[in-house]
C-alpha positions as protocol buffer text, in pm:
chain_id: "A"
residue {
  index: 1
  type: MET
  ca { x: 19099 y: 9033 z: 17362 }
}
residue {
  index: 2
  type: SER
  ca { x: 18853 y: 8803 z: 17530 }
}
residue {
  index: 3
  type: ARG
  ca { x: 18909 y: 8647 z: 17868 }
}
residue {
  index: 4
  type: SER
  ca { x: 18960 y: 8274 z: 17865 }
}
residue {
  index: 5
  type: ARG
  ca { x: 18714 y: 8045 z: 18032 }
}
residue {
  index: 6
  type: SER
  ca { x: 18808 y: 7718 z: 18195 }
}
residue {
  index: 7
  type: SER
  ca { x: 18606 y: 7416 z: 18283 }
}
residue {
  index: 8
  type: SER
  ca { x: 18642 y: 7049 z: 18357 }
}
residue {
  index: 9
  type: PRO
  ca { x: 18587 y: 6824 z: 18056 }
}
residue {
  index: 10
  type: THR
  ca { x: 18243 y: 6665 z: 18067 }
}
residue {
  index: 11
  type: HIS
  ca { x: 18344 y: 6368 z: 17855 }
}
residue {
  index: 12
  type: ASP
  ca { x: 18636 y: 6226 z: 17661 }
}
residue {
  index: 13
  type: ASN
  ca { x: 18471 y: 6113 z: 17340 }
}
residue {
  index: 14
  type: ARG
  ca { x: 18759 y: 6116 z: 17092 }
}
residue {
  index: 15
  type: ARG
  ca { x: 18520 y: 6105 z: 16798 }
}
residue {
  index: 16
  type: ASP
  ca { x: 18422 y: 6464 z: 16885 }
}
residue {
  index: 17
  type: PHE
  ca { x: 18774 y: 6607 z: 16872 }
}
residue {
  index: 18
  type: ILE
  ca { x: 19090 y: 6619 z: 16669 }
}
residue {
  index: 19
  type: ARG
  ca { x: 19387 y: 6578 z: 16901 }
}
residue {
  index: 20
  type: MET
  ca { x: 19707 y: 6776 z: 16852 }
}
residue {
  index: 21
  type: GLY
  ca { x: 20032 y: 6796 z: 17045 }
}
residue {
  index: 22
  type: ALA
  ca { x: 20098 y: 6430 z: 17116 }
}
residue {
  index: 23
  type: GLY
  ca { x: 20437 y: 6516 z: 17268 }
}
residue {
  index: 24
  type: ALA
  ca { x: 20342 y: 6852 z: 17417 }
}
residue {
  index: 25
  type: PHE
  ca { x: 20245 y: 6964 z: 17763 }
}
residue {
  index: 26
  type: GLY
  ca { x: 19925 y: 7115 z: 17626 }
}
residue {
  index: 27
  type: VAL
  ca { x: 19675 y: 6917 z: 17423 }
}
residue {
  index: 28
  type: VAL
  ca { x: 19476 y: 7105 z: 17163 }
}
residue {
  index: 29
  type: MET
  ca { x: 19121 y: 6997 z: 17100 }
}
residue {
  index: 30
  type: LEU
  ca { x: 18967 y: 7126 z: 16777 }
}
residue {
  index: 31
  type: PRO
  ca { x: 18589 y: 7071 z: 16761 }
}
residue {
  index: 32
  type: LEU
  ca { x: 18474 y: 6912 z: 16440 }
}
residue {
  index: 33
  type: SER
  ca { x: 18225 y: 7149 z: 16280 }
}
residue {
  index: 34
  type: PHE
  ca { x: 18069 y: 7004 z: 15967 }
}
residue {
  index: 35
  type: GLY
  ca { x: 17870 y: 7322 z: 15916 }
}
residue {
  index: 36
  type: ARG
  ca { x: 18177 y: 7544 z: 15893 }
}
residue {
  index: 37
  type: ARG
  ca { x: 18194 y: 7782 z: 15600 }
}
residue {
  index: 38
  type: LEU
  ca { x: 18571 y: 7822 z: 15561 }
}
residue {
  index: 39
  type: PRO
  ca { x: 18831 y: 7559 z: 15471 }
}
residue {
  index: 40
  type: VAL
  ca { x: 19064 y: 7438 z: 15746 }
}
residue {
  index: 41
  type: VAL
  ca { x: 19429 y: 7371 z: 15655 }
}
residue {
  index: 42
  type: ARG
  ca { x: 19638 y: 7163 z: 15897 }
}
residue {
  index: 43
  type: ARG
  ca { x: 20009 y: 7091 z: 15896 }
}
residue {
  index: 44
  type: SER
  ca { x: 20263 y: 6932 z: 16135 }
}
residue {
  index: 45
  type: VAL
  ca { x: 20636 y: 7012 z: 16101 }
}
residue {
  index: 46
  type: PRO
  ca { x: 20936 y: 6900 z: 16311 }
}
residue {
  index: 47
  type: LEU
  ca { x: 21078 y: 7215 z: 16471 }
}
residue {
  index: 48
  type: MET
  ca { x: 21276 y: 7311 z: 16782 }
}
residue {
  index: 49
  type: GLY
  ca { x: 21314 y: 6954 z: 16896 }
}
residue {
  index: 50
  type: THR
  ca { x: 20939 y: 6894 z: 16890 }
}
residue {
  index: 51
  type: ILE
  ca { x: 20644 y: 6906 z: 16651 }
}
residue {
  index: 52
  type: ALA
  ca { x: 20505 y: 7242 z: 16539 }
}
residue {
  index: 53
  type: GLU
  ca { x: 20139 y: 7219 z: 16448 }
}
residue {
  index: 54
  type: PHE
  ca { x: 19933 y: 7468 z: 16251 }
}
residue {
  index: 55
  type: VAL
  ca { x: 19559 y: 7492 z: 16200 }
}
residue {
  index: 56
  type: VAL
  ca { x: 19457 y: 7776 z: 15967 }
}
residue {
  index: 57
  type: VAL
  ca { x: 19097 y: 7872 z: 15890 }
}
residue {
  index: 58
  type: HIS
  ca { x: 19086 y: 8077 z: 15568 }
}
residue {
  index: 59
  type: ARG
  ca { x: 18882 y: 8115 z: 15253 }
}
residue {
  index: 60
  type: ASP
  ca { x: 19185 y: 8067 z: 15025 }
}
residue {
  index: 61
  type: GLU
  ca { x: 19368 y: 7739 z: 15084 }
}
residue {
  index: 62
  type: HIS
  ca { x: 19659 y: 7853 z: 14868 }
}
residue {
  index: 63
  type: ASP
  ca { x: 19714 y: 8158 z: 15089 }
}
residue {
  index: 64
  type: ALA
  ca { x: 19672 y: 7943 z: 15398 }
}
residue {
  index: 65
  type: HIS
  ca { x: 19954 y: 7716 z: 15284 }
}
residue {
  index: 66
  type: GLY
  ca { x: 20167 y: 8016 z: 15191 }
}
residue {
  index: 67
  type: ALA
  ca { x: 20113 y: 8166 z: 15535 }
}
residue {
  index: 68
  type: ILE
  ca { x: 20213 y: 7842 z: 15704 }
}
residue {
  index: 69
  type: ASP
  ca { x: 20525 y: 7822 z: 15484 }
}
residue {
  index: 70
  type: GLY
  ca { x: 20621 y: 8171 z: 15598 }
}
residue {
  index: 71
  type: ALA
  ca { x: 20555 y: 8094 z: 15964 }
}
residue {
  index: 72
  type: VAL
  ca { x: 20763 y: 7776 z: 15945 }
}
residue {
  index: 73
  type: LYS
  ca { x: 21048 y: 7969 z: 15784 }
}
residue {
  index: 74
  type: ARG
  ca { x: 21038 y: 8225 z: 16065 }
}
residue {
  index: 75
  type: LEU
  ca { x: 21034 y: 7959 z: 16335 }
}
residue {
  index: 76
  type: ASN
  ca { x: 21326 y: 7782 z: 16169 }
}
residue {
  index: 77
  type: TRP
  ca { x: 21515 y: 8110 z: 16173 }
}
residue {
  index: 78
  type: VAL
  ca { x: 21456 y: 8151 z: 16546 }
}
residue {
  index: 79
  type: GLU
  ca { x: 21577 y: 7797 z: 16605 }
}
residue {
  index: 80
  type: ARG
  ca { x: 21894 y: 7850 z: 16399 }
}
residue {
  index: 81
  type: THR
  ca { x: 21961 y: 8181 z: 16572 }
}
residue {
  index: 82
  type: MET
  ca { x: 21892 y: 8094 z: 16937 }
}
residue {
  index: 83
  type: THR
  ca { x: 21974 y: 7726 z: 16975 }
}
residue {
  index: 84
  type: ARG
  ca { x: 22263 y: 7628 z: 17203 }
}
residue {
  index: 85
  type: PHE
  ca { x: 22326 y: 7312 z: 17001 }
}
residue {
  index: 86
  type: THR
  ca { x: 22533 y: 7472 z: 16724 }
}
residue {
  index: 87
  type: ASP
  ca { x: 22840 y: 7694 z: 16740 }
}
residue {
  index: 88
  type: SER
  ca { x: 22712 y: 7912 z: 16455 }
}
residue {
  index: 89
  type: SER
  ca { x: 22400 y: 8046 z: 16629 }
}
residue {
  index: 90
  type: ASP
  ca { x: 22397 y: 8366 z: 16833 }
}
residue {
  index: 91
  type: VAL
  ca { x: 22382 y: 8158 z: 17150 }
}
residue {
  index: 92
  type: GLY
  ca { x: 22650 y: 7914 z: 17032 }
}
residue {
  index: 93
  type: ARG
  ca { x: 22893 y: 8190 z: 16934 }
}
residue {
  index: 94
  type: ALA
  ca { x: 22831 y: 8375 z: 17261 }
}
residue {
  index: 95
  type: ASN
  ca { x: 22894 y: 8060 z: 17463 }
}
residue {
  index: 96
  type: LEU
  ca { x: 23221 y: 8002 z: 17276 }
}
residue {
  index: 97
  type: MET
  ca { x: 23363 y: 8354 z: 17284 }
}
residue {
  index: 98
  type: GLY
  ca { x: 23152 y: 8571 z: 17515 }
}
residue {
  index: 99
  type: GLY
  ca { x: 23395 y: 8532 z: 17803 }
}
residue {
  index: 100
  type: SER
  ca { x: 23682 y: 8688 z: 17610 }
}
residue {
  index: 101
  type: HIS
  ca { x: 23529 y: 8962 z: 17396 }
}
residue {
  index: 102
  type: PRO
  ca { x: 23192 y: 9107 z: 17290 }
}
residue {
  index: 103
  type: VAL
  ca { x: 22997 y: 8885 z: 17049 }
}
residue {
  index: 104
  type: SER
  ca { x: 22752 y: 9030 z: 16799 }
}
residue {
  index: 105
  type: ILE
  ca { x: 22394 y: 8902 z: 16809 }
}
residue {
  index: 106
  type: THR
  ca { x: 22075 y: 8977 z: 16618 }
}
residue {
  index: 107
  type: ASP
  ca { x: 21814 y: 9227 z: 16733 }
}
residue {
  index: 108
  type: ASP
  ca { x: 21576 y: 8938 z: 16801 }
}
residue {
  index: 109
  type: THR
  ca { x: 21818 y: 8763 z: 17034 }
}
residue {
  index: 110
  type: MET
  ca { x: 21880 y: 9092 z: 17210 }
}
residue {
  index: 111
  type: THR
  ca { x: 21503 y: 9131 z: 17260 }
}
residue {
  index: 112
  type: VAL
  ca { x: 21470 y: 8784 z: 17407 }
}
residue {
  index: 113
  type: LEU
  ca { x: 21768 y: 8838 z: 17639 }
}
residue {
  index: 114
  type: GLN
  ca { x: 21634 y: 9174 z: 17758 }
}
residue {
  index: 115
  type: VAL
  ca { x: 21299 y: 9018 z: 17846 }
}
residue {
  index: 116
  type: GLY
  ca { x: 21476 y: 8723 z: 18009 }
}
residue {
  index: 117
  type: LEU
  ca { x: 21689 y: 8952 z: 18226 }
}
residue {
  index: 118
  type: ARG
  ca { x: 21378 y: 9143 z: 18332 }
}
residue {
  index: 119
  type: TRP
  ca { x: 21221 y: 8821 z: 18458 }
}
residue {
  index: 120
  type: ALA
  ca { x: 21550 y: 8715 z: 18615 }
}
residue {
  index: 121
  type: ASP
  ca { x: 21584 y: 9041 z: 18809 }
}
residue {
  index: 122
  type: ALA
  ca { x: 21220 y: 9046 z: 18921 }
}
residue {
  index: 123
  type: SER
  ca { x: 21224 y: 8680 z: 19031 }
}
residue {
  index: 124
  type: GLU
  ca { x: 21562 y: 8710 z: 19207 }
}
residue {
  index: 125
  type: GLY
  ca { x: 21708 y: 8454 z: 18974 }
}
residue {
  index: 126
  type: MET
  ca { x: 21428 y: 8196 z: 18960 }
}
residue {
  index: 127
  type: PHE
  ca { x: 21455 y: 8242 z: 18585 }
}
residue {
  index: 128
  type: ASP
  ca { x: 21815 y: 8251 z: 18465 }
}
residue {
  index: 129
  type: PRO
  ca { x: 21897 y: 8248 z: 18091 }
}
residue {
  index: 130
  type: CYS
  ca { x: 22265 y: 8198 z: 18179 }
}
residue {
  index: 131
  type: LEU
  ca { x: 22227 y: 7855 z: 18341 }
}
residue {
  index: 132
  type: GLY
  ca { x: 22334 y: 7667 z: 18030 }
}
residue {
  index: 133
  type: LYS
  ca { x: 22615 y: 7474 z: 18199 }
}
residue {
  index: 134
  type: ALA
  ca { x: 22375 y: 7335 z: 18458 }
}
residue {
  index: 135
  type: VAL
  ca { x: 22131 y: 7237 z: 18181 }
}
residue {
  index: 136
  type: VAL
  ca { x: 22410 y: 7048 z: 18004 }
}
residue {
  index: 137
  type: LEU
  ca { x: 22523 y: 6892 z: 18333 }
}
residue {
  index: 138
  type: TRP
  ca { x: 22177 y: 6746 z: 18406 }
}
residue {
  index: 139
  type: ASP
  ca { x: 22083 y: 6652 z: 18047 }
}
residue {
  index: 140
  type: VAL
  ca { x: 21781 y: 6447 z: 18156 }
}
residue {
  index: 141
  type: LYS
  ca { x: 21735 y: 6297 z: 17810 }
}
residue {
  index: 142
  type: GLU
  ca { x: 22064 y: 6108 z: 17840 }
}
residue {
  index: 143
  type: ARG
  ca { x: 22129 y: 6077 z: 18213 }
}
residue {
  index: 144
  type: ARG
  ca { x: 22010 y: 5792 z: 18432 }
}
residue {
  index: 145
  type: THR
  ca { x: 22180 y: 5906 z: 18754 }
}
residue {
  index: 146
  type: PRO
  ca { x: 22227 y: 6255 z: 18906 }
}
residue {
  index: 147
  type: PRO
  ca { x: 22558 y: 6431 z: 18834 }
}
residue {
  index: 148
  type: PRO
  ca { x: 22822 y: 6460 z: 19109 }
}
residue {
  index: 149
  type: ARG
  ca { x: 22708 y: 6684 z: 19393 }
}
residue {
  index: 150
  type: GLY
  ca { x: 23019 y: 6900 z: 19376 }
}
residue {
  index: 151
  type: LEU
  ca { x: 22953 y: 6993 z: 19013 }
}
residue {
  index: 152
  type: VAL
  ca { x: 22592 y: 7080 z: 19093 }
}
residue {
  index: 153
  type: GLU
  ca { x: 22683 y: 7292 z: 19395 }
}
residue {
  index: 154
  type: ARG
  ca { x: 22938 y: 7487 z: 19192 }
}
residue {
  index: 155
  type: LEU
  ca { x: 22655 y: 7619 z: 18973 }
}
residue {
  index: 156
  type: SER
  ca { x: 22394 y: 7668 z: 19246 }
}
residue {
  index: 157
  type: GLY
  ca { x: 22281 y: 8005 z: 19379 }
}
residue {
  index: 158
  type: ARG
  ca { x: 22514 y: 8198 z: 19152 }
}
residue {
  index: 159
  type: ARG
  ca { x: 22264 y: 8433 z: 18985 }
}
residue {
  index: 160
  type: LEU
  ca { x: 22478 y: 8407 z: 18675 }
}
residue {
  index: 161
  type: TYR
  ca { x: 22245 y: 8638 z: 18480 }
}
residue {
  index: 162
  type: ARG
  ca { x: 22412 y: 8928 z: 18662 }
}
residue {
  index: 163
  type: ALA
  ca { x: 22735 y: 8846 z: 18477 }
}
residue {
  index: 164
  type: LEU
  ca { x: 22572 y: 8893 z: 18135 }
}
residue {
  index: 165
  type: GLU
  ca { x: 22640 y: 9228 z: 17968 }
}
residue {
  index: 166
  type: LEU
  ca { x: 22417 y: 9355 z: 17689 }
}
residue {
  index: 167
  type: ASP
  ca { x: 22552 y: 9646 z: 17487 }
}
residue {
  index: 168
  type: THR
  ca { x: 22591 y: 9784 z: 17136 }
}
residue {
  index: 169
  type: TRP
  ca { x: 22900 y: 9822 z: 16922 }
}
residue {
  index: 170
  type: ARG
  ca { x: 22893 y: 10024 z: 16601 }
}
residue {
  index: 171
  type: GLY
  ca { x: 22517 y: 10021 z: 16618 }
}
residue {
  index: 172
  type: HIS
  ca { x: 22484 y: 9644 z: 16656 }
}
residue {
  index: 173
  type: PRO
  ca { x: 22384 y: 9451 z: 16971 }
}
residue {
  index: 174
  type: VAL
  ca { x: 22657 y: 9253 z: 17147 }
}
residue {
  index: 175
  type: VAL
  ca { x: 22687 y: 9033 z: 17454 }
}
residue {
  index: 176
  type: ARG
  ca { x: 22974 y: 8963 z: 17688 }
}
residue {
  index: 177
  type: PHE
  ca { x: 23014 y: 8734 z: 17991 }
}
residue {
  index: 178
  type: ASN
  ca { x: 23186 y: 8841 z: 18314 }
}
residue {
  index: 179
  type: ASP
  ca { x: 23194 y: 8495 z: 18469 }
}
residue {
  index: 180
  type: PRO
  ca { x: 23348 y: 8180 z: 18315 }
}
residue {
  index: 181
  type: ASP
  ca { x: 23049 y: 7973 z: 18428 }
}
residue {
  index: 182
  type: VAL
  ca { x: 22800 y: 8175 z: 18221 }
}
residue {
  index: 183
  type: ALA
  ca { x: 22644 y: 7990 z: 17928 }
}
residue {
  index: 184
  type: LEU
  ca { x: 22325 y: 8097 z: 17757 }
}
residue {
  index: 185
  type: ASP
  ca { x: 22026 y: 7867 z: 17734 }
}
residue {
  index: 186
  type: LEU
  ca { x: 21703 y: 8021 z: 17605 }
}
residue {
  index: 187
  type: GLY
  ca { x: 21493 y: 7707 z: 17629 }
}
residue {
  index: 188
  type: GLY
  ca { x: 21239 y: 7870 z: 17860 }
}
residue {
  index: 189
  type: ILE
  ca { x: 21164 y: 8171 z: 17644 }
}
residue {
  index: 190
  type: ALA
  ca { x: 21282 y: 8149 z: 17282 }
}
residue {
  index: 191
  type: LYS
  ca { x: 21021 y: 7898 z: 17169 }
}
residue {
  index: 192
  type: GLY
  ca { x: 20743 y: 8130 z: 17282 }
}
residue {
  index: 193
  type: TYR
  ca { x: 20909 y: 8416 z: 17098 }
}
residue {
  index: 194
  type: GLY
  ca { x: 20923 y: 8202 z: 16785 }
}
residue {
  index: 195
  type: VAL
  ca { x: 20550 y: 8128 z: 16810 }
}
residue {
  index: 196
  type: ASP
  ca { x: 20480 y: 8501 z: 16832 }
}
residue {
  index: 197
  type: LEU
  ca { x: 20685 y: 8564 z: 16517 }
}
residue {
  index: 198
  type: GLY
  ca { x: 20506 y: 8281 z: 16338 }
}
residue {
  index: 199
  type: VAL
  ca { x: 20168 y: 8428 z: 16430 }
}
residue {
  index: 200
  type: ALA
  ca { x: 20285 y: 8768 z: 16305 }
}
residue {
  index: 201
  type: VAL
  ca { x: 20357 y: 8608 z: 15967 }
}
residue {
  index: 202
  type: LEU
  ca { x: 20009 y: 8457 z: 15955 }
}
residue {
  index: 203
  type: ARG
  ca { x: 19858 y: 8798 z: 16024 }
}
residue {
  index: 204
  type: LYS
  ca { x: 20061 y: 8955 z: 15741 }
}
residue {
  index: 205
  type: TRP
  ca { x: 19904 y: 8700 z: 15507 }
}
residue {
  index: 206
  type: GLY
  ca { x: 19560 y: 8811 z: 15620 }
}
residue {
  index: 207
  type: ILE
  ca { x: 19493 y: 8508 z: 15838 }
}
residue {
  index: 208
  type: GLU
  ca { x: 19246 y: 8595 z: 16113 }
}
residue {
  index: 209
  type: HIS
  ca { x: 19175 y: 8253 z: 16264 }
}
residue {
  index: 210
  type: ALA
  ca { x: 19446 y: 7996 z: 16340 }
}
residue {
  index: 211
  type: LEU
  ca { x: 19624 y: 7788 z: 16600 }
}
residue {
  index: 212
  type: VAL
  ca { x: 20002 y: 7760 z: 16629 }
}
residue {
  index: 213
  type: ASN
  ca { x: 20127 y: 7498 z: 16875 }
}
residue {
  index: 214
  type: VAL
  ca { x: 20499 y: 7428 z: 16916 }
}
residue {
  index: 215
  type: GLY
  ca { x: 20547 y: 7156 z: 17173 }
}
residue {
  index: 216
  type: GLY
  ca { x: 20302 y: 7305 z: 17419 }
}
residue {
  index: 217
  type: ASP
  ca { x: 20368 y: 7675 z: 17354 }
}
residue {
  index: 218
  type: LEU
  ca { x: 20049 y: 7778 z: 17180 }
}
residue {
  index: 219
  type: TYR
  ca { x: 19876 y: 8084 z: 17037 }
}
residue {
  index: 220
  type: ALA
  ca { x: 19506 y: 8088 z: 16950 }
}
residue {
  index: 221
  type: LEU
  ca { x: 19438 y: 8350 z: 16682 }
}
residue {
  index: 222
  type: GLY
  ca { x: 19079 y: 8460 z: 16638 }
}
residue {
  index: 223
  type: LYS
  ca { x: 18810 y: 8194 z: 16658 }
}
residue {
  index: 224
  type: SER
  ca { x: 18768 y: 7826 z: 16578 }
}
residue {
  index: 225
  type: PRO
  ca { x: 18599 y: 7706 z: 16255 }
}
residue {
  index: 226
  type: ASP
  ca { x: 18255 y: 7705 z: 16416 }
}
residue {
  index: 227
  type: GLY
  ca { x: 18286 y: 8070 z: 16526 }
}
residue {
  index: 228
  type: ASP
  ca { x: 18339 y: 7994 z: 16894 }
}
residue {
  index: 229
  type: PRO
  ca { x: 18660 y: 8043 z: 17094 }
}
residue {
  index: 230
  type: TRP
  ca { x: 18925 y: 7777 z: 17047 }
}
residue {
  index: 231
  type: ARG
  ca { x: 18899 y: 7495 z: 17302 }
}
residue {
  index: 232
  type: ILE
  ca { x: 19234 y: 7400 z: 17452 }
}
residue {
  index: 233
  type: GLY
  ca { x: 19277 y: 7091 z: 17667 }
}
residue {
  index: 234
  type: ILE
  ca { x: 19548 y: 7079 z: 17934 }
}
residue {
  index: 235
  type: ARG
  ca { x: 19699 y: 6736 z: 17999 }
}
residue {
  index: 236
  type: ALA
  ca { x: 19665 y: 6574 z: 18340 }
}
residue {
  index: 237
  type: PRO
  ca { x: 20023 y: 6531 z: 18471 }
}
residue {
  index: 238
  type: GLU
  ca { x: 19939 y: 6206 z: 18648 }
}
residue {
  index: 239
  type: ASN
  ca { x: 19795 y: 6068 z: 18323 }
}
residue {
  index: 240
  type: PRO
  ca { x: 19910 y: 6266 z: 18014 }
}
residue {
  index: 241
  type: GLY
  ca { x: 19668 y: 6069 z: 17799 }
}
residue {
  index: 242
  type: ARG
  ca { x: 19375 y: 6246 z: 17966 }
}
residue {
  index: 243
  type: VAL
  ca { x: 19261 y: 6607 z: 17980 }
}
residue {
  index: 244
  type: ARG
  ca { x: 19264 y: 6780 z: 18317 }
}
residue {
  index: 245
  type: GLU
  ca { x: 19104 y: 7109 z: 18220 }
}
residue {
  index: 246
  type: MET
  ca { x: 18949 y: 7276 z: 17916 }
}
residue {
  index: 247
  type: LEU
  ca { x: 19006 y: 7640 z: 17822 }
}
residue {
  index: 248
  type: GLU
  ca { x: 18819 y: 7856 z: 17575 }
}
residue {
  index: 249
  type: ILE
  ca { x: 19042 y: 8133 z: 17439 }
}
residue {
  index: 250
  type: GLU
  ca { x: 19086 y: 8367 z: 17144 }
}
residue {
  index: 251
  type: ASN
  ca { x: 19379 y: 8596 z: 17063 }
}
residue {
  index: 252
  type: GLU
  ca { x: 19575 y: 8463 z: 17360 }
}
residue {
  index: 253
  type: ALA
  ca { x: 19869 y: 8237 z: 17428 }
}
residue {
  index: 254
  type: VAL
  ca { x: 19903 y: 7936 z: 17656 }
}
residue {
  index: 255
  type: ALA
  ca { x: 20219 y: 7770 z: 17788 }
}
residue {
  index: 256
  type: THR
  ca { x: 20261 y: 7486 z: 18036 }
}
residue {
  index: 257
  type: SER
  ca { x: 20569 y: 7386 z: 18234 }
}
residue {
  index: 258
  type: GLY
  ca { x: 20569 y: 7036 z: 18379 }
}
residue {
  index: 259
  type: ASP
  ca { x: 20798 y: 6768 z: 18513 }
}
residue {
  index: 260
  type: TYR
  ca { x: 20624 y: 6467 z: 18360 }
}
residue {
  index: 261
  type: LEU
  ca { x: 20760 y: 6445 z: 18005 }
}
residue {
  index: 262
  type: GLN
  ca { x: 21136 y: 6512 z: 18028 }
}
residue {
  index: 263
  type: PHE
  ca { x: 21282 y: 6328 z: 18326 }
}
residue {
  index: 264
  type: PHE
  ca { x: 21463 y: 6022 z: 18456 }
}
residue {
  index: 265
  type: THR
  ca { x: 21400 y: 5832 z: 18778 }
}
residue {
  index: 266
  type: HIS
  ca { x: 21677 y: 5733 z: 19017 }
}
residue {
  index: 267
  type: ARG
  ca { x: 21618 y: 5551 z: 19347 }
}
residue {
  index: 268
  type: GLY
  ca { x: 21250 y: 5639 z: 19341 }
}
residue {
  index: 269
  type: ARG
  ca { x: 21300 y: 6012 z: 19279 }
}
residue {
  index: 270
  type: ARG
  ca { x: 21213 y: 6197 z: 18959 }
}
residue {
  index: 271
  type: TYR
  ca { x: 21477 y: 6429 z: 18811 }
}
residue {
  index: 272
  type: HIS
  ca { x: 21331 y: 6656 z: 18545 }
}
residue {
  index: 273
  type: HIS
  ca { x: 21452 y: 6931 z: 18310 }
}
residue {
  index: 274
  type: LEU
  ca { x: 21316 y: 7235 z: 18498 }
}
residue {
  index: 275
  type: LEU
  ca { x: 21612 y: 7349 z: 18707 }
}
residue {
  index: 276
  type: ASP
  ca { x: 21606 y: 7565 z: 19018 }
}
residue {
  index: 277
  type: PRO
  ca { x: 21891 y: 7819 z: 18983 }
}
residue {
  index: 278
  type: THR
  ca { x: 21916 y: 7846 z: 19362 }
}
residue {
  index: 279
  type: THR
  ca { x: 22011 y: 7478 z: 19393 }
}
residue {
  index: 280
  type: GLY
  ca { x: 22141 y: 7398 z: 19045 }
}
residue {
  index: 281
  type: ALA
  ca { x: 21913 y: 7092 z: 19049 }
}
residue {
  index: 282
  type: PRO
  ca { x: 21559 y: 7008 z: 18932 }
}
residue {
  index: 283
  type: ARG
  ca { x: 21295 y: 7208 z: 19116 }
}
residue {
  index: 284
  type: GLN
  ca { x: 21093 y: 7046 z: 19388 }
}
residue {
  index: 285
  type: SER
  ca { x: 20721 y: 7103 z: 19347 }
}
residue {
  index: 286
  type: ALA
  ca { x: 20409 y: 6952 z: 19497 }
}
residue {
  index: 287
  type: ARG
  ca { x: 20234 y: 7022 z: 19167 }
}
residue {
  index: 288
  type: HIS
  ca { x: 20361 y: 6859 z: 18851 }
}
residue {
  index: 289
  type: SER
  ca { x: 20252 y: 7126 z: 18603 }
}
residue {
  index: 290
  type: LEU
  ca { x: 20171 y: 7495 z: 18580 }
}
residue {
  index: 291
  type: THR
  ca { x: 19987 y: 7670 z: 18298 }
}
residue {
  index: 292
  type: VAL
  ca { x: 19994 y: 8041 z: 18213 }
}
residue {
  index: 293
  type: VAL
  ca { x: 19762 y: 8230 z: 17978 }
}
residue {
  index: 294
  type: ALA
  ca { x: 19900 y: 8559 z: 17841 }
}
residue {
  index: 295
  type: ASP
  ca { x: 19874 y: 8805 z: 17554 }
}
residue {
  index: 296
  type: THR
  ca { x: 20196 y: 8679 z: 17392 }
}
residue {
  index: 297
  type: CYS
  ca { x: 20348 y: 8336 z: 17380 }
}
residue {
  index: 298
  type: MET
  ca { x: 20689 y: 8461 z: 17493 }
}
residue {
  index: 299
  type: THR
  ca { x: 20528 y: 8599 z: 17809 }
}
residue {
  index: 300
  type: ALA
  ca { x: 20336 y: 8276 z: 17872 }
}
residue {
  index: 301
  type: ASP
  ca { x: 20653 y: 8071 z: 17812 }
}
residue {
  index: 302
  type: VAL
  ca { x: 20885 y: 8263 z: 18043 }
}
residue {
  index: 303
  type: ALA
  ca { x: 20616 y: 8306 z: 18309 }
}
residue {
  index: 304
  type: ALA
  ca { x: 20539 y: 7933 z: 18321 }
}
residue {
  index: 305
  type: THR
  ca { x: 20911 y: 7850 z: 18337 }
}
residue {
  index: 306
  type: THR
  ca { x: 20975 y: 8101 z: 18614 }
}
residue {
  index: 307
  type: ALA
  ca { x: 20671 y: 8028 z: 18829 }
}
residue {
  index: 308
  type: PHE
  ca { x: 20690 y: 7648 z: 18823 }
}
residue {
  index: 309
  type: GLY
  ca { x: 20761 y: 7530 z: 19177 }
}
residue {
  index: 310
  type: MET
  ca { x: 20705 y: 7872 z: 19335 }
}
residue {
  index: 311
  type: ASP
  ca { x: 20466 y: 7939 z: 19619 }
}
residue {
  index: 312
  type: ARG
  ca { x: 20138 y: 8021 z: 19447 }
}
residue {
  index: 313
  type: VAL
  ca { x: 20091 y: 8360 z: 19615 }
}
residue {
  index: 314
  type: VAL
  ca { x: 20446 y: 8464 z: 19525 }
}
residue {
  index: 315
  type: ALA
  ca { x: 20403 y: 8339 z: 19169 }
}
residue {
  index: 316
  type: ASP
  ca { x: 20075 y: 8526 z: 19124 }
}
residue {
  index: 317
  type: GLY
  ca { x: 20233 y: 8846 z: 19250 }
}
residue {
  index: 318
  type: LEU
  ca { x: 20534 y: 8813 z: 19021 }
}
residue {
  index: 319
  type: VAL
  ca { x: 20326 y: 8744 z: 18711 }
}
residue {
  index: 320
  type: HIS
  ca { x: 20087 y: 9028 z: 18792 }
}
residue {
  index: 321
  type: ARG
  ca { x: 20377 y: 9276 z: 18827 }
}
residue {
  index: 322
  type: LEU
  ca { x: 20555 y: 9178 z: 18506 }
}
residue {
  index: 323
  type: ALA
  ca { x: 20258 y: 9087 z: 18286 }
}
residue {
  index: 324
  type: PRO
  ca { x: 19928 y: 9227 z: 18424 }
}
residue {
  index: 325
  type: ALA
  ca { x: 19728 y: 9064 z: 18143 }
}
residue {
  index: 326
  type: ALA
  ca { x: 19869 y: 8717 z: 18222 }
}
residue {
  index: 327
  type: ARG
  ca { x: 19732 y: 8471 z: 18475 }
}
residue {
  index: 328
  type: ILE
  ca { x: 19825 y: 8137 z: 18623 }
}
residue {
  index: 329
  type: LEU
  ca { x: 19564 y: 7863 z: 18601 }
}
């Protein structure tokens, strides 16, 4: 695995780049290489409440399309299994019945929850996969004013992840809740896991060079069409139409958490979707975005979610302990 390199963009000539991720925190820049030897297959698909974008460099376009089909199918499966928006998913069934009896879940959901609890324990609750009721309470896509203070305070500082039990029953994973205020929300980790599964499908098809970008959770497989590392542009929070920083990476993942795309403004204050479990309210941060590079997209996703708003020294220490190969930009 190569180390990523970062630099400031020297120009913003849009004729030199193909732009991806119009609604994502990260912007992907794919250099146009007219001397490339392999075909490039691109596809955009609505997934997980955003746009999933694929760029596959492969000698056989038929196989490239087949690989993308398989990756999309896998990502759709993760969405159906881990979304909180349906009662039939693992998360939906657990939120309905997990307070009364054990609820069976898939091995994949168990894996995501185990990783989530590891980050929750290590961060003393700065990441909490059980904060679903607070996420619903704030619902920044629909709200225009903050929710009542009493409702927010009821869910603040609870460390609800400690009331989540993971176990097995007859050889199958199950979950149970020991607090009525527990509700699962895997929005800060499951998308990254889905990207990793999608990349695994591409590899099984023999794809060695590709990009998978799902709303700002991105994995760069191999090299770009011109044989160089993939160039990834990170949006400037103060002006999402511009690029703040350029990365050059291969066989690594990138995820960005920011407060500048999902928010509402009330009385001059911005209320965004990244909640602080200690307060039950949107996190306060002097910086409006944080980007993590890691060996897997799930790690980059959960690390960026956890570290956003943290003191930088504390965040660096946490990420180094849990994911030594990861780094905060």
